[in-house]
C-alpha positions, -999 to +999 in steps of 0.1 A: +000+000+000+015+034-010+020+060+017+028+097+018+044+117+045+031+149+060+053+180+067+056+168+103+068+133+092+037+115+100+029+086+076-005+085+059-017+057+037-035+064+005-067+044+001-076+035-034-111+042-042-128+014-061-165+011-070-167-017-043-156+007-015-186+026-003-189+050+025-225+046+032-241+013+042-270+006+019-274-031+027-269-037-010-242-060-023-210-042-031-205-036-069-175-059-071-196-089-062-226-081-084-211-100-114-210-132-093-246-130-082-242-142-046-273-154-030-284-138+003-279-160+034-285-136+063-287-099+070-291-077+101-279-042+111-244-056+118-237-081+090-247-091+055-238-127+046-241-140+010-229-171-008-216-175-044-225-209-056-202-208-086-170-200-066-182-216-034-172-184-015-191-172+015-191-133+019-194-115+052-197-077+054-195-065+090-203-030+102-206-011+135-204-026+169-221-059+171-231-070+206-217-104+217-250-123+216-257-111+180-222-117+170-221-153+183-255-159+166-242-147+133-210-168+137-231-199+145-252-193+114-221-189+092-205-221+104-238-241+102-242-229+066-205-237+058-209-272+072-242-278+053-227-266+020-191-278+025-176-244+022-140-237+032-135-202+017-147-169+031-142-132+024-148-111+054-151-074+050-143-057+083-135-022+070-164-007+089-166-030+118-160-018+154-144-035+183-149-072+186-145-082+223-118-108+231-146-132+242-161-131+208-127-134+190-121-165+211-155-178+202-146-175+165-113-192+171-131-222+187-155-224+157-126-222+132-106-249+150-136-271+153-144-267+116-108-275+106-108-306+128-140-319+113-137-307+077-100-300+069-091-268+052-104-233+059-092-199+046-104-164+050-095-133+031-100-102+053-108-069+036-096-043+061-084-007+062-050-003+077-053+004+114-091+003+114-107-011+146-121-041+127-087-047+109-069-046+143-093-071+158-090-094+128-052-091+131-053-102+168-076-131+158-052-141+130-022-140+154-040-163+179-053-187+154-019-189+136-002-196+169-026-224+177-025-240+142+012-234+134+003-221+099-016-192+084-051-195+071-059-158+067-049-132+041-053-094+045-063-070+017-075-034+013-100-043-015-123-070-027-105-077-060-072-086-044-090-107-017-110-126-044-079-132-065-061-146-035-088-168-022-097-183-056-061-196-059-065-214-025 
């Protein structure tokens, strides 16, 4: 990611604007995924979950602060759907997500480890803005899960196109 320096020496990162990056949450599927026609799986004020049958990729678009009970319910729904459809690839947009409490991060870790133990492989491409709250929480989750597994299962990207390119190769 390219960066520029201010007069004071502080580093700023330029964020590339793509059609898929939208500032306002409309609940609509981002433009980059329209071509794939993902089917809606679940939606509430905190998350939109959709599935693309052709690529077998599950998309998650998180936003705002999701209370623990709602977060765990969405995670349960995601892993139940993944088990039912035998999915092992997800793209998780956390650009506009707020803090995920450590207890919820641990809950996801347990779900992922259980899924890997029962079904084998699992990979996630995170779409995150550098130093965003959601990105930092995803980074902590990644650090913990990598330590437990002994290998990486997550990739981090600043846009959907790069995330999709990476995950399709997995």
